[in-house]
ZADO-1210 file (C-alpha; in nm, 4 decimals, padded with zeros to 6 digits):
<atoms>
<atom x="01.4587" y="02.0454" z="-02.5823" code="MET" pos="1"/>
<atom x="01.6694" y="01.7322" z="-02.4165" code="GLY" pos="2"/>
<atom x="01.6586" y="01.4215" z="-02.6061" code="THR" pos="3"/>
<atom x="01.3966" y="01.1979" z="-02.5076" code="LEU" pos="4"/>
<atom x="01.4104" y="00.8057" z="-02.3592" code="SER" pos="5"/>
<atom x="01.2226" y="00.5978" z="-02.2614" code="GLN" pos="6"/>
<atom x="01.4182" y="00.6444" z="-01.8917" code="GLN" pos="7"/>
<atom x="01.3412" y="01.0006" z="-01.8534" code="LYS" pos="8"/>
<atom x="00.9833" y="00.9322" z="-01.9376" code="ILE" pos="9"/>
<atom x="00.9866" y="00.6845" z="-01.6524" code="ILE" pos="10"/>
<atom x="01.0991" y="00.8723" z="-01.4270" code="GLU" pos="11"/>
<atom x="00.9056" y="01.2061" z="-01.5045" code="THR" pos="12"/>
<atom x="00.6075" y="01.0092" z="-01.4864" code="ALA" pos="13"/>
<atom x="00.7190" y="00.8976" z="-01.1398" code="ALA" pos="14"/>
<atom x="00.7591" y="01.2472" z="-00.9957" code="ILE" pos="15"/>
<atom x="00.4328" y="01.3221" z="-01.1385" code="LEU" pos="16"/>
<atom x="00.2503" y="01.0552" z="-01.0272" code="PHE" pos="17"/>
<atom x="00.3695" y="01.0832" z="-00.6700" code="THR" pos="18"/>
<atom x="00.3143" y="01.4720" z="-00.6584" code="GLN" pos="19"/>
<atom x="-00.0431" y="01.4864" z="-00.8198" code="GLN" pos="20"/>
<atom x="-00.1770" y="01.1284" z="-00.8134" code="GLY" pos="21"/>
<atom x="-00.2186" y="00.8968" z="-01.1352" code="TYR" pos="22"/>
<atom x="-00.5590" y="01.0271" z="-01.2092" code="LYS" pos="23"/>
<atom x="-00.4661" y="01.3858" z="-01.1786" code="CYS" pos="24"/>
<atom x="-00.1885" y="01.3163" z="-01.4751" code="THR" pos="25"/>
<atom x="-00.2373" y="01.3461" z="-01.8155" code="THR" pos="26"/>
<atom x="-00.0105" y="01.2303" z="-02.0990" code="MET" pos="27"/>
<atom x="00.0065" y="01.6237" z="-02.1919" code="ASP" pos="28"/>
<atom x="00.1385" y="01.6937" z="-01.8682" code="ASP" pos="29"/>
<atom x="00.4039" y="01.4271" z="-01.9075" code="ILE" pos="30"/>
<atom x="00.4957" y="01.5319" z="-02.2457" code="ALA" pos="31"/>
<atom x="00.5091" y="01.8971" z="-02.1245" code="ARG" pos="32"/>
<atom x="00.7746" y="01.7921" z="-01.8021" code="ALA" pos="33"/>
<atom x="00.9622" y="01.6321" z="-02.0619" code="CYS" pos="34"/>
<atom x="00.9712" y="01.8992" z="-02.2698" code="GLN" pos="35"/>
<atom x="00.8191" y="01.7453" z="-02.5968" code="VAL" pos="36"/>
<atom x="00.5202" y="01.7209" z="-02.7953" code="LYS" pos="37"/>
<atom x="00.2598" y="01.4377" z="-02.6962" code="LYS" pos="38"/>
<atom x="00.3030" y="01.2315" z="-02.9919" code="PRO" pos="39"/>
<atom x="00.6319" y="01.2130" z="-02.9135" code="SER" pos="40"/>
<atom x="00.5984" y="00.9761" z="-02.6128" code="LEU" pos="41"/>
<atom x="00.4091" y="00.7232" z="-02.8120" code="TYR" pos="42"/>
<atom x="00.7011" y="00.6560" z="-02.9779" code="HIS" pos="43"/>
<atom x="00.8450" y="00.5103" z="-02.6323" code="HIS" pos="44"/>
<atom x="00.5517" y="00.4557" z="-02.4473" code="ILE" pos="45"/>
<atom x="00.1772" y="00.2694" z="-02.5560" code="GLN" pos="46"/>
<atom x="-00.0239" y="00.4301" z="-02.3239" code="SER" pos="47"/>
<atom x="-00.0512" y="00.6102" z="-01.9595" code="ARG" pos="48"/>
<atom x="-00.1675" y="00.2622" z="-01.8261" code="GLU" pos="49"/>
<atom x="00.1559" y="00.0748" z="-01.9746" code="MET" pos="50"/>
<atom x="00.3625" y="00.3522" z="-01.8530" code="LEU" pos="51"/>
<atom x="00.2225" y="00.3157" z="-01.4959" code="ALA" pos="52"/>
<atom x="00.3162" y="-00.0420" z="-01.5108" code="LEU" pos="53"/>
<atom x="00.6908" y="00.0539" z="-01.6263" code="GLU" pos="54"/>
<atom x="00.7097" y="00.3353" z="-01.3703" code="VAL" pos="55"/>
<atom x="00.5979" y="00.0573" z="-01.0733" code="LEU" pos="56"/>
<atom x="00.8128" y="-00.2128" z="-01.1929" code="ASP" pos="57"/>
<atom x="01.1082" y="00.0265" z="-01.1961" code="LYS" pos="58"/>
<atom x="01.0367" y="00.1537" z="-00.8624" code="THR" pos="59"/>
<atom x="00.9669" y="-00.2090" z="-00.7219" code="VAL" pos="60"/>
<atom x="01.2999" y="-00.3346" z="-00.9090" code="SER" pos="61"/>
<atom x="01.5102" y="-00.0629" z="-00.7290" code="ASN" pos="62"/>
<atom x="01.3806" y="-00.1601" z="-00.4074" code="LEU" pos="63"/>
<atom x="01.4223" y="-00.5287" z="-00.4179" code="GLY" pos="64"/>
<atom x="01.7979" y="-00.5209" z="-00.5392" code="ASP" pos="65"/>
<atom x="01.8871" y="-00.2768" z="-00.2488" code="SER" pos="66"/>
<atom x="01.7171" y="-00.5525" z="-00.0075" code="TYR" pos="67"/>
<atom x="01.9011" y="-00.8173" z="-00.1831" code="THR" pos="68"/>
<atom x="02.2365" y="-00.6340" z="-00.1372" code="SER" pos="69"/>
<atom x="02.1612" y="-00.5803" z="00.2165" code="ILE" pos="70"/>
<atom x="02.0556" y="-00.9514" z="00.3193" code="ILE" pos="71"/>
<atom x="02.3142" y="-01.1078" z="00.1411" code="TYR" pos="72"/>
<atom x="02.5474" y="-00.8601" z="00.2754" code="ASN" pos="73"/>
<atom x="02.7913" y="-01.0817" z="00.4987" code="LYS" pos="74"/>
<atom x="03.0344" y="-00.8453" z="00.6206" code="GLU" pos="75"/>
<atom x="02.7169" y="-00.7000" z="00.8306" code="ALA" pos="76"/>
<atom x="02.6129" y="-00.8946" z="01.1326" code="SER" pos="77"/>
<atom x="02.2035" y="-01.0141" z="01.0923" code="LEU" pos="78"/>
<atom x="02.1126" y="-00.7288" z="01.3494" code="SER" pos="79"/>
<atom x="02.2938" y="-00.4653" z="01.1200" code="GLU" pos="80"/>
<atom x="02.1457" y="-00.5972" z="00.7990" code="ARG" pos="81"/>
<atom x="01.8096" y="-00.6014" z="00.9957" code="LEU" pos="82"/>
<atom x="01.8779" y="-00.2506" z="01.1036" code="VAL" pos="83"/>
<atom x="02.0124" y="-00.1490" z="00.7169" code="GLN" pos="84"/>
<atom x="01.6314" y="-00.2819" z="00.5949" code="LEU" pos="85"/>
<atom x="01.4243" y="-00.1129" z="00.8094" code="LEU" pos="86"/>
<atom x="01.6272" y="00.2251" z="00.8317" code="THR" pos="87"/>
<atom x="01.3434" y="00.5021" z="00.7467" code="PRO" pos="88"/>
<atom x="01.4987" y="00.7330" z="00.4486" code="ASN" pos="89"/>
<atom x="01.3173" y="00.9736" z="00.2042" code="GLU" pos="90"/>
<atom x="01.3496" y="00.7648" z="-00.0612" code="SER" pos="91"/>
<atom x="01.2013" y="00.5015" z="00.0839" code="LEU" pos="92"/>
<atom x="00.8506" y="00.7006" z="00.1992" code="PHE" pos="93"/>
<atom x="00.8429" y="00.8148" z="-00.1640" code="ILE" pos="94"/>
<atom x="00.9094" y="00.5170" z="-00.3332" code="ALA" pos="95"/>
<atom x="00.5797" y="00.3602" z="-00.0917" code="ILE" pos="96"/>
<atom x="00.3930" y="00.6844" z="-00.1633" code="SER" pos="97"/>
<atom x="00.4078" y="00.6134" z="-00.5473" code="LEU" pos="98"/>
<atom x="00.3857" y="00.2472" z="-00.4966" code="ILE" pos="99"/>
<atom x="00.0447" y="00.3142" z="-00.2974" code="ASP" pos="100"/>
<atom x="-00.1336" y="00.6054" z="-00.5118" code="THR" pos="101"/>
<atom x="-00.0977" y="00.3407" z="-00.8390" code="LEU" pos="102"/>
<atom x="-00.2496" y="00.0700" z="-00.6052" code="TRP" pos="103"/>
<atom x="-00.5467" y="00.2834" z="-00.5671" code="HIS" pos="104"/>
<atom x="-00.5802" y="00.5162" z="-00.8930" code="GLU" pos="105"/>
<atom x="-00.4161" y="00.2333" z="-01.1194" code="ALA" pos="106"/>
<atom x="-00.4873" y="-00.1046" z="-01.0598" code="GLY" pos="107"/>
<atom x="-00.8058" y="-00.1804" z="-01.1392" code="ARG" pos="108"/>
<atom x="-00.7114" y="-00.0556" z="-01.4366" code="GLU" pos="109"/>
<atom x="-00.4242" y="-00.2546" z="-01.5104" code="VAL" pos="110"/>
<atom x="-00.4420" y="-00.6043" z="-01.2679" code="PRO" pos="111"/>
<atom x="-00.0544" y="-00.6296" z="-01.3428" code="GLU" pos="112"/>
<atom x="-00.0335" y="-00.3290" z="-01.1396" code="ILE" pos="113"/>
<atom x="-00.1421" y="-00.4843" z="-00.8104" code="ARG" pos="114"/>
<atom x="00.0170" y="-00.7977" z="-00.8559" code="LYS" pos="115"/>
<atom x="00.3448" y="-00.6095" z="-00.8635" code="LEU" pos="116"/>
<atom x="00.2589" y="-00.4031" z="-00.5491" code="VAL" pos="117"/>
<atom x="00.1896" y="-00.7670" z="-00.3494" code="ARG" pos="118"/>
<atom x="00.5207" y="-00.8895" z="-00.4903" code="SER" pos="119"/>
<atom x="00.6965" y="-00.6008" z="-00.3814" code="TYR" pos="120"/>
<atom x="00.5159" y="-00.6301" z="-00.0217" code="PHE" pos="121"/>
<atom x="00.5862" y="-01.0318" z="-00.0098" code="ALA" pos="122"/>
<atom x="00.9572" y="-00.9419" z="-00.1072" code="ALA" pos="123"/>
<atom x="01.0004" y="-00.6819" z="00.1967" code="TRP" pos="124"/>
<atom x="00.8573" y="-00.9656" z="00.4070" code="GLY" pos="125"/>
<atom x="01.0864" y="-01.2677" z="00.2751" code="ALA" pos="126"/>
<atom x="01.3624" y="-01.0517" z="00.3368" code="ALA" pos="127"/>
<atom x="01.2689" y="-00.9755" z="00.7154" code="ILE" pos="128"/>
<atom x="01.1983" y="-01.3437" z="00.7624" code="ALA" pos="129"/>
<atom x="01.5184" y="-01.4445" z="00.5999" code="PHE" pos="130"/>
<atom x="01.7393" y="-01.2272" z="00.8757" code="LEU" pos="131"/>
<atom x="01.4856" y="-01.3708" z="01.1607" code="LEU" pos="132"/>
<atom x="01.5320" y="-01.7356" z="01.0254" code="ARG" pos="133"/>
<atom x="01.8160" y="-01.8449" z="01.2478" code="SER" pos="134"/>
<atom x="01.6856" y="-01.6807" z="01.5283" code="HIS" pos="135"/>
<atom x="01.2988" y="-01.7991" z="01.4997" code="TYR" pos="136"/>
<atom x="01.2759" y="-02.1036" z="01.2536" code="GLY" pos="137"/>
<atom x="01.1786" y="-02.0818" z="00.9442" code="LYS" pos="138"/>
<atom x="00.7445" y="-02.1058" z="01.0291" code="VAL" pos="139"/>
<atom x="00.7522" y="-01.8330" z="01.2926" code="HIS" pos="140"/>
<atom x="01.0225" y="-01.6149" z="01.1535" code="SER" pos="141"/>
<atom x="00.7474" y="-01.5853" z="00.8624" code="LYS" pos="142"/>
<atom x="00.4248" y="-01.5206" z="01.0252" code="LYS" pos="143"/>
<atom x="00.6593" y="-01.2132" z="01.2391" code="LEU" pos="144"/>
<atom x="00.7311" y="-01.0751" z="00.9313" code="ALA" pos="145"/>
<atom x="00.4107" y="-01.0974" z="00.7678" code="GLU" pos="146"/>
<atom x="00.2840" y="-00.9069" z="01.1169" code="GLU" pos="147"/>
<atom x="00.5493" y="-00.6467" z="01.0456" code="ALA" pos="148"/>
<atom x="00.4865" y="-00.5388" z="00.7218" code="ILE" pos="149"/>
<atom x="00.0977" y="-00.5263" z="00.7877" code="ALA" pos="150"/>
<atom x="00.2219" y="-00.2854" z="01.0509" code="GLN" pos="151"/>
<atom x="00.5036" y="-00.0893" z="00.8899" code="LEU" pos="152"/>
<atom x="00.2363" y="-00.0095" z="00.5806" code="TYR" pos="153"/>
<atom x="00.0078" y="00.1451" z="00.8248" code="GLY" pos="154"/>
<atom x="00.2690" y="00.3463" z="00.9455" code="ALA" pos="155"/>
<atom x="00.3686" y="00.4434" z="00.5923" code="LEU" pos="156"/>
<atom x="00.0697" y="00.5598" z="00.5305" code="GLY" pos="157"/>
<atom x="00.0082" y="00.7449" z="00.8439" code="TYR" pos="158"/>
<atom x="00.3559" y="00.8916" z="00.7728" code="LYS" pos="159"/>
<atom x="00.1768" y="01.0377" z="00.4245" code="ASN" pos="160"/>
<atom x="-00.1405" y="01.1663" z="00.5934" code="ILE" pos="161"/>
<atom x="00.0643" y="01.3107" z="00.9208" code="PHE" pos="162"/>
<atom x="00.4210" y="01.3825" z="00.7614" code="GLN" pos="163"/>
<atom x="00.4997" y="01.2234" z="01.0920" code="ASP" pos="164"/>
<atom x="00.7436" y="00.8995" z="01.0756" code="CYS" pos="165"/>
<atom x="00.7915" y="00.8314" z="01.4306" code="ARG" pos="166"/>
<atom x="00.5372" y="00.5413" z="01.4292" code="PRO" pos="167"/>
<atom x="00.7318" y="00.3758" z="01.1272" code="PHE" pos="168"/>
<atom x="01.0340" y="00.3995" z="01.3473" code="ILE" pos="169"/>
<atom x="00.9044" y="00.2728" z="01.6436" code="SER" pos="170"/>
<atom x="00.7737" y="-00.0224" z="01.4753" code="ILE" pos="171"/>
<atom x="01.1303" y="-00.0597" z="01.2817" code="ALA" pos="172"/>
<atom x="01.3202" y="-00.0659" z="01.6156" code="LYS" pos="173"/>
<atom x="01.0698" y="-00.3171" z="01.7726" code="GLN" pos="174"/>
<atom x="01.1496" y="-00.5659" z="01.4567" code="ILE" pos="175"/>
<atom x="01.5014" y="-00.5108" z="01.4704" code="THR" pos="176"/>
<atom x="01.5010" y="-00.5467" z="01.8363" code="GLY" pos="177"/>
<atom x="01.3645" y="-00.8961" z="01.7803" code="LEU" pos="178"/>
<atom x="01.7664" y="-01.0777" z="01.6909" code="LEU" pos="179"/>
<atom x="01.8958" y="-00.8912" z="02.0399" code="LYS" pos="180"/>
<atom x="01.5984" y="-01.0963" z="02.2430" code="GLU" pos="181"/>
<atom x="01.6840" y="-01.4648" z="02.3441" code="PRO" pos="182"/>
<atom x="01.5441" y="-01.7319" z="02.1075" code="LYS" pos="183"/>
<atom x="01.1578" y="-01.7275" z="02.2463" code="ARG" pos="184"/>
<atom x="00.8280" y="-01.7400" z="02.0727" code="ASN" pos="185"/>
<atom x="00.7422" y="-01.3618" z="02.0057" code="ILE" pos="186"/>
<atom x="00.3798" y="-01.2343" z="01.8047" code="LEU" pos="187"/>
<atom x="00.3346" y="-00.9034" z="01.7296" code="PHE" pos="188"/>
<atom x="00.0151" y="-00.7411" z="01.8495" code="HIS" pos="189"/>
<atom x="-00.1167" y="-00.3722" z="01.8405" code="SER" pos="190"/>
<atom x="00.0834" y="-00.2600" z="02.1382" code="GLY" pos="191"/>
<atom x="00.3960" y="-00.4294" z="01.9904" code="GLY" pos="192"/>
<atom x="00.6224" y="-00.7476" z="02.0112" code="PHE" pos="193"/>
<atom x="00.5965" y="-00.9518" z="02.2919" code="HIS" pos="194"/>
<atom x="00.6960" y="-01.3444" z="02.4743" code="ASP" pos="195"/>
<atom x="00.3821" y="-01.5558" z="02.3481" code="ASP" pos="196"/>
<atom x="00.5843" y="-01.8823" z="02.4982" code="ARG" pos="197"/>
<atom x="00.2164" y="-01.9442" z="02.6946" code="ALA" pos="198"/>
<atom x="00.0278" y="-01.9600" z="02.3430" code="SER" pos="199"/>
<atom x="00.2856" y="-02.2455" z="02.2471" code="PHE" pos="200"/>
<atom x="00.2649" y="-02.4386" z="02.5334" code="GLY" pos="201"/>
</atoms>
């Protein structure tokens, strides 16, 4: 039996919440996976609800730190940073799956969870907008980023259901392509990003 720490509990719970869902994961399950008796968990965690909040906070914090390091990496071009921000990888897909699970299964019980999820997607959008700003201006880059996040979230849901990340890759390519376009007004619709100069007169 290894030494039990709050970090180990959080990491174990994150795996179980991702694999079998929040509602189907009990504190007994977590204790068993940690190889301890259930009362030992409560020396570190008050409840399953608070554990879910801790798991989400850690996940969102890690993602946020990675986004910050990417967008402020001045050794890379804006285009290279945007590519890094949107490069699909298994750790991102697992994290988003966990975030989505906790939103739907624990959000009503723990309102702070929904606040954290909103703050995560807002931060992801802000990172995209930051990199687009010099090309499209503050207002339009924010709008583009909000529309991009909505499409990316849908693509992530599709990937979770069908195990197919091609829609995510396609949308990410369209977004990263914005910095390769001349500076002009572009909006995102279901068919992708397109020139919207006529709408802006």
